[in-house]
C-alpha positions as CSV (number, residue, x, y, z in Angstrom):
1,M,119.7,88.8,83.7
2,A,120.8,92.4,82.8
3,N,118.2,93.9,85.0
4,A,119.3,91.7,87.9
5,F,122.9,92.7,87.4
6,F,122.0,96.4,87.4
7,S,119.9,96.0,90.5
8,D,122.8,94.2,92.3
9,L,125.2,96.9,91.2
10,L,123.0,99.6,92.5
11,A,122.6,97.8,95.8
12,T,126.4,97.5,96.1
13,I,126.8,101.2,95.4
14,S,124.1,102.0,97.9
15,E,125.6,99.9,100.7
16,R,129.1,101.2,100.3
17,G,127.7,104.8,100.2
18,R,125.8,104.1,103.4
19,T,129.0,102.9,105.1
20,L,130.7,106.1,104.2
21,L,127.7,108.1,105.2
22,R,127.6,106.6,108.7
23,R,131.3,107.2,109.2
24,G,131.4,110.8,108.2
25,D,127.9,112.2,108.6
26,S,125.7,112.4,111.7
27,A,122.7,113.4,109.6
28,G,119.9,110.8,109.9
29,S,121.1,109.4,113.2
30,R,117.6,110.4,114.5
31,R,115.3,107.7,113.1
32,D,112.1,109.7,113.5
33,A,110.0,112.0,111.3
34,D,112.2,115.1,112.0
35,G,115.4,113.2,111.4
36,L,113.9,111.9,108.1
37,I,113.1,115.5,107.0
38,E,116.8,116.4,107.7
39,L,117.9,113.4,105.6
40,C,115.6,114.6,102.8
41,D,117.2,118.0,102.9
42,A,120.6,116.3,102.7
43,L,119.4,114.3,99.7
44,L,118.5,117.5,97.8
45,S,121.8,119.2,98.7
46,G,123.5,118.0,95.6
47,R,126.0,115.4,96.9
48,G,127.6,112.8,94.7
49,E,125.8,110.0,93.0
50,A,126.9,107.2,95.4
51,S,126.1,109.1,98.5
52,G,122.8,110.3,97.0
53,I,121.7,106.7,96.4
54,A,122.8,105.8,99.9
55,I,120.8,108.6,101.5
56,A,117.8,107.7,99.4
57,R,117.9,104.1,100.6
58,E,118.4,105.3,104.2
59,V,115.3,107.6,103.9
60,L,113.1,104.7,102.6
61,D,114.4,102.3,105.3
62,I,113.7,104.8,108.1
63,Y,110.3,105.6,106.7
64,R,109.4,101.9,106.8
65,E,110.3,101.8,110.5
66,L,107.9,104.7,111.4
67,D,104.5,104.1,112.9
68,E,101.4,105.7,111.5
69,A,101.8,108.9,113.5
70,G,105.4,109.2,112.4
71,R,104.5,108.7,108.7
72,R,101.8,111.3,109.0
73,A,104.3,113.7,110.6
74,F,106.7,113.0,107.7
75,F,104.0,113.8,105.1
76,D,103.2,117.0,107.0
77,G,106.9,117.9,106.7
78,L,106.9,117.3,103.0
79,V,103.8,119.5,102.5
80,R,105.2,122.2,104.8
81,D,108.9,122.4,103.8
82,F,109.2,120.9,100.3
83,G,106.9,123.1,98.2
84,P,108.1,125.5,95.4
85,D,110.9,127.9,96.1
86,R,108.7,131.0,96.6
87,E,111.4,133.6,96.0
88,R,112.6,131.9,92.8
89,L,109.0,131.6,91.6
90,S,108.2,135.2,92.3
91,K,111.3,136.3,90.3
92,A,110.3,134.0,87.4
93,I,106.7,135.5,87.4
94,E,108.0,139.1,87.4
95,K,110.4,138.3,84.5
96,W,107.5,136.6,82.5
97,R,105.2,139.6,83.1
98,A,107.9,142.1,82.0
99,K,108.7,140.4,78.7
100,P,107.1,137.0,78.0
101,S,109.2,134.6,76.0
102,D,109.5,130.8,75.6
103,E,112.7,130.8,77.7
104,D,110.9,132.7,80.5
105,A,107.9,130.3,80.3
106,S,110.3,127.4,80.7
107,A,111.9,129.1,83.7
108,L,108.5,129.7,85.2
109,H,107.6,126.1,84.8
110,F,110.7,124.8,86.6
111,A,110.4,127.5,89.3
112,S,106.9,126.4,90.1
113,E,107.8,122.8,90.6
114,P,107.7,121.7,94.3
115,R,111.0,120.6,95.8
116,R,109.3,117.4,96.8
117,Q,109.0,116.3,93.1
118,E,112.8,116.3,92.8
119,L,113.0,114.6,96.2
120,I,110.8,111.8,94.9
121,R,112.9,111.4,91.8
122,R,116.0,111.0,93.9
123,L,114.3,108.5,96.2
124,N,113.4,106.5,93.1
125,R,117.1,106.0,92.4
126,A,117.6,103.8,95.4
127,P,117.6,100.1,94.9
128,G,114.0,99.0,95.2
129,G,112.9,102.6,95.4
130,T,110.1,102.4,92.9
131,G,108.2,99.7,94.9
132,D,108.8,101.6,98.2
133,L,107.4,104.8,96.7
134,V,104.3,102.9,95.5
135,A,103.9,101.5,99.1
136,M,104.4,105.0,100.5
137,R,101.6,106.4,98.3
138,A,99.3,103.6,99.6
139,D,100.0,104.9,103.1
140,L,99.3,108.5,101.9
141,L,96.0,107.5,100.3
142,G,95.0,105.9,103.6
143,M,95.6,109.2,105.4
144,M,93.9,111.5,102.9
145,K,90.5,111.6,104.7
146,G,90.5,114.6,107.0
147,H,93.9,115.9,105.7
148,T,93.0,118.1,102.7
149,D,96.6,119.5,102.7
150,F,97.9,116.1,101.6
151,A,96.1,116.5,98.2
152,A,99.0,118.6,96.9
153,L,101.5,116.0,98.0
154,D,99.5,113.2,96.4
155,R,99.3,115.2,93.1
156,D,103.1,115.4,93.0
157,V,103.5,111.7,93.8
158,S,100.9,110.5,91.3
159,H,102.2,112.9,88.6
160,L,105.6,111.1,88.7
161,L,104.1,107.6,89.1
162,S,101.9,108.3,86.0
163,S,105.1,108.9,84.0
164,W,106.9,105.9,85.4
165,F,104.0,103.5,84.9
166,N,102.7,104.3,81.5
167,R,102.0,101.5,79.1
168,G,105.3,101.8,77.3
169,F,107.1,100.5,80.4
170,L,104.8,97.6,81.1
171,V,105.7,94.0,80.2
172,L,103.0,91.4,79.5
173,R,103.9,87.9,80.8
174,R,101.8,84.7,80.9
175,I,101.2,83.2,84.3
176,D,101.0,79.4,84.5
177,W,101.7,76.6,86.9
178,S,105.4,76.8,86.2
179,T,105.6,80.5,87.3
180,P,107.7,81.0,90.4
181,A,105.7,80.4,93.7
182,N,106.3,83.9,95.0
183,I,104.4,85.3,92.1
184,L,101.6,82.7,92.3
185,E,101.2,83.5,96.0
186,K,100.5,87.1,95.0
187,I,97.9,86.0,92.4
188,I,96.1,84.3,95.2
189,R,96.4,87.3,97.5
190,Y,95.5,90.0,95.1
191,E,92.5,88.3,93.3
192,A,89.9,90.9,93.8
193,V,86.9,89.7,91.8
194,H,86.4,86.0,92.5
195,E,88.4,84.8,95.5
196,I,90.9,82.0,95.1
197,S,90.4,79.7,98.0
198,D,93.6,77.7,97.9
199,W,96.4,76.3,95.7
200,D,94.1,73.7,94.2
201,D,91.7,76.5,93.2
202,L,94.5,78.4,91.7
203,R,95.7,75.4,89.7
204,R,92.2,75.0,88.3
205,R,92.4,78.5,86.9
206,L,95.9,78.2,85.4
207,D,96.7,74.6,84.4
208,P,93.8,73.3,82.2
209,V,94.2,73.6,78.5
210,D,91.2,75.9,78.3
211,R,92.5,78.5,80.8
212,R,95.0,81.3,80.6
213,C,96.3,84.1,82.9
214,Y,98.4,87.1,81.9
215,A,100.0,89.8,84.1
216,F,101.6,93.2,83.5
217,F,104.9,93.9,85.2
218,H,107.1,96.9,85.5
219,P,110.9,96.5,85.0
220,A,111.5,98.1,88.4
221,M,109.1,95.7,90.2
222,V,109.9,92.4,88.4
223,D,108.2,90.1,91.0
224,E,105.1,92.3,91.5
225,P,102.2,91.9,89.1
226,L,100.5,95.2,88.6
227,I,97.4,94.0,87.0
228,F,96.4,90.4,85.9
229,V,93.8,89.0,83.7
230,E,92.2,85.5,84.0
231,V,90.8,84.0,80.8
232,A,88.5,81.1,80.1
233,L,88.4,79.7,76.6
234,T,84.8,78.7,75.6
235,E,82.7,77.9,72.6
236,T,80.2,80.7,73.1
237,I,79.7,83.8,75.3
238,P,78.8,82.8,78.8
239,G,76.2,84.6,80.9
240,A,77.1,83.2,84.4
241,I,80.3,82.8,86.4
242,Q,79.6,79.7,88.4
243,P,79.9,77.2,85.5
244,L,83.4,78.7,84.7
245,L,84.6,78.2,88.2
246,A,83.0,74.9,89.0
247,V,85.3,72.3,90.5
248,D,83.9,69.4,88.4
249,R,83.5,71.2,85.1
250,Q,84.4,69.5,81.8
251,H,87.5,70.9,80.1
252,L,87.0,72.2,76.6
253,P,89.3,70.7,73.9
254,I,91.3,73.6,72.7
255,E,90.4,73.1,69.0
256,R,86.8,73.8,69.9
257,A,87.5,77.1,71.6
258,R,86.2,80.2,69.7
259,T,85.6,82.6,72.5
260,A,88.1,84.1,75.0
261,V,86.4,85.3,78.2
262,F,88.1,87.7,80.5
263,Y,86.3,86.8,83.7
264,S,88.6,88.4,86.3
265,I,90.8,91.5,86.1
266,S,92.6,92.6,89.3
267,N,94.7,95.6,90.0
268,T,97.2,94.7,92.7
269,Q,98.9,97.8,94.0
270,R,96.8,100.2,96.1
271,G,99.6,102.8,95.8
272,L,98.8,103.0,92.0
273,G,95.2,103.7,92.6
274,G,94.0,106.3,90.1
275,I,97.2,105.9,88.0
276,S,96.2,105.1,84.4
277,F,98.4,102.4,82.8
278,G,97.0,103.6,79.5
279,S,94.2,102.3,77.3
280,F,94.3,99.2,75.2
281,L,95.8,96.9,77.9
282,I,93.1,94.3,77.1
283,K,93.8,94.7,73.4
284,Q,97.4,93.6,74.1
285,V,96.1,90.5,75.8
286,V,93.7,89.9,72.8
287,E,96.6,90.1,70.4
288,E,98.7,87.7,72.5
289,L,95.8,85.2,72.5
290,R,95.2,85.5,68.7
291,R,98.9,84.8,68.0
292,E,98.6,81.5,70.0
293,L,95.1,80.6,69.0
294,P,94.2,82.0,65.6
295,K,90.7,80.4,65.6
296,L,89.5,82.6,68.4
297,D,87.1,85.1,67.0
298,T,85.2,86.5,70.0
299,F,86.8,88.3,72.9
300,V,84.5,89.3,75.7
301,T,84.4,89.8,79.5
302,L,82.1,88.4,82.1
303,S,82.2,91.3,84.5
304,P,80.8,92.1,87.9
305,V,78.7,95.2,88.6
306,P,80.1,96.0,92.1
307,G,78.3,99.4,92.6
308,F,74.8,98.5,91.3
309,M,72.9,97.7,94.5
310,Q,74.6,100.6,96.3
311,W,73.3,102.9,93.6
312,V,69.8,101.3,93.8
313,K,69.6,101.9,97.5
314,Q,71.0,105.5,97.6
315,D,69.6,107.1,94.4
316,K,66.3,108.7,95.0
317,D,65.6,109.5,91.4
318,L,65.4,106.0,90.0
319,P,63.1,105.4,87.1
320,L,60.8,103.2,89.2
321,T,57.0,103.1,89.8
322,D,55.6,102.4,93.3
323,E,54.9,98.9,92.1
324,D,58.5,98.4,91.1
325,R,59.7,99.6,94.5
326,E,57.5,97.0,96.1
327,V,59.0,94.3,93.9
328,L,62.5,95.4,94.9
329,K,61.7,94.7,98.6
330,R,61.8,91.0,97.7
331,L,65.5,91.3,97.6
332,D,65.5,91.4,101.4
333,D,65.0,87.7,101.4
334,P,68.5,86.2,101.2
335,K,67.2,83.3,99.2
336,W,65.1,85.3,96.8
337,F,66.8,83.8,93.7
338,E,65.5,80.3,94.6
339,N,61.9,81.4,94.1
340,P,60.8,81.3,90.4
341,E,58.0,83.8,90.8
342,T,60.2,86.3,92.6
343,T,63.0,86.0,90.1
344,T,60.5,86.7,87.2
345,L,59.1,89.8,88.9
346,L,62.6,91.1,89.8
347,R,64.0,90.5,86.4
348,A,61.3,92.8,84.8
349,V,62.4,95.6,87.2
350,I,66.2,95.1,87.5
351,E,67.2,94.5,83.9
352,P,65.8,97.9,82.7
353,L,67.2,99.5,85.8
354,A,70.7,98.1,85.0
355,A,70.4,99.4,81.4
356,H,69.6,102.9,82.9
357,Y,72.6,102.5,85.3
358,F,75.0,101.9,82.4
359,L,73.6,104.2,79.8
360,K,72.1,107.1,81.7
361,A,73.2,107.4,85.3
362,R,76.2,109.5,86.1
363,T,78.2,110.9,89.1
364,P,77.9,114.6,90.0
365,K,81.1,115.1,87.9
366,G,79.5,113.4,84.8
367,K,81.3,110.1,85.0
368,L,79.9,106.7,84.8
369,I,79.2,105.4,88.2
370,D,80.6,101.9,87.7
371,S,84.4,101.6,87.9
372,V,84.5,98.4,85.9
373,A,82.5,100.0,83.1
374,R,84.8,103.0,83.0
375,F,87.8,100.6,82.6
376,H,86.4,98.5,79.8
377,L,84.8,101.4,77.9
378,G,88.0,103.3,78.2
379,N,89.8,100.3,76.8
380,G,87.5,100.4,73.7
381,A,84.9,97.7,74.5
382,R,81.2,97.6,73.7
383,L,78.6,96.9,76.4
384,E,77.2,93.7,74.8
385,R,74.8,92.0,77.2
386,I,73.3,92.3,80.7
387,N,73.1,88.9,82.3
388,W,70.4,88.2,84.8
389,L,71.5,85.8,87.7
390,G,75.0,85.8,86.3
391,D,76.6,85.6,89.8
392,L,74.8,84.0,92.6
393,S,77.7,84.0,95.1
394,P,77.0,85.9,98.3
395,K,79.1,88.8,97.1
396,G,77.4,88.9,93.7
397,V,73.9,88.8,95.2
398,R,74.9,91.5,97.7
399,E,76.6,93.9,95.3
400,S,74.6,93.5,92.1
401,A,71.5,91.4,92.7
402,G,73.3,88.7,90.7
403,V,73.7,90.9,87.6
404,M,76.8,90.5,85.4
405,V,77.6,92.1,82.1
406,N,79.6,91.2,78.9
407,Y,81.8,93.8,77.3
408,L,82.8,92.8,73.8
409,Y,86.3,93.6,72.4
410,R,86.1,93.7,68.6
411,L,89.6,94.6,67.3
412,D,88.4,96.7,64.4
413,D,86.2,98.8,66.7
414,I,88.4,99.3,69.8
415,E,90.0,102.6,68.8
416,K,86.7,104.0,67.6
417,N,84.9,103.0,70.8
418,H,87.7,104.3,72.9
419,E,87.5,107.7,71.2
420,A,83.7,107.9,71.5
421,Y,83.9,107.3,75.2
422,A,87.1,109.4,75.9
423,N,86.0,112.4,73.9
424,D,82.2,112.4,74.2
425,G,81.4,110.1,77.2
426,E,79.4,107.9,74.9
427,V,78.7,104.4,76.0
428,V,78.8,102.2,73.0
429,A,76.2,99.5,73.6
430,S,74.5,96.7,71.7
431,S,70.9,96.9,70.5
432,A,70.0,94.3,73.1
433,V,71.1,96.5,75.9
434,K,69.5,99.6,74.3
435,K,66.2,97.7,73.9
436,L,66.1,97.2,77.7
437,L,66.3,100.9,78.1
438,K,63.6,101.5,75.5
439,G,61.4,99.0,77.3
440,E,61.9,101.0,80.5
441,G,60.8,104.2,78.6
442,R,57.6,102.5,77.3
443,R,56.8,101.4,80.8
444,L,57.2,104.9,82.3
445,L,55.1,106.4,79.5
446,D,52.3,103.9,80.2
447,M,52.5,104.9,83.9
448,R,52.2,108.6,83.0
449,L,49.2,108.0,80.7
450,S,47.3,105.8,83.1
């Protein structure tokens, strides 16, 4: 209620300020990229609060009207004209070199800040400004390819968004069938792991006694879920997704539930790509579930492996024999998983390969290749199990040869696992996963000795 009152108050101030602005100021009458740059200069000129909010809202509204070429020209202007004040920066550097002090260091810090960072802060004061800036960054990310000069602008925008969207600001809310329809529609639209086909499908994921859904929201974007988690309550750890999503499945009585399965986690805002909401988001969901259902003792994901087959096809240094490579050719048959002989042969090759993918393979920068793995390990999970034929949907077969994995969240180990991954890049894994890798090693040794 208080948040809605404050938003309405800001909107009133903004609209009255815009009325005054249109009466007494011709700036911004041009609704193109050049006119927008002029308005941005006006916004940074130090006018009163009301007029500043009004100009900020005007800037965001005009930006929304621009076509792609106009938005690109606007970004060019921000890169060209809203960098650091070079003269002020030079003086601060000279003063620091002459006689370094804490005060001079602070002055140097503020002098080096690009003008566009203060511009973005002032745009954020407009009613709805935060959501508009997130959408603006989505546009910027879409234009980054071939425009290396936009990288500096993106650093400035993402720097501020990282401050505004840290975990301390996020609010966890349960999503159920009584949640307002406008939010439920976004759950359908944003589901990125297992597509929700219609409202009936959504209800099957929210309404039964053995299903839960939670979403994180930001106070400045109260109707926009930033990330949401779909949960299945089960008796044991599942190894396949299809039984969890089956239309005719039997609902589990809640008193028999001992395992909470996070089977779909979706980020919803492209403009927040690369912005960390902080670690331990899943821990917060775990704690919420435990408060409601104290008998739950196992918290685990059933996760896709979206980059696995791409890695298999592109990496030329895979730990494979010539015989293994011949077996992998069987994946070209779209119905390979219906042939028992084929699945047996492929399992012997793919499971050790998947263990290598998670435990050994890295990008040129030394990061894990799999984005889902980076998320869960960064949140303190343990790689618990590799599931053969876990997802036989067309997408699952195409992206991961049907492989899914379980990441285990054990509350007593979350912080320790997080530190091991964050500080040393260590993938904490179960002995079952490590044995798959050892099996691969024995197989390669036999090959060398033969």
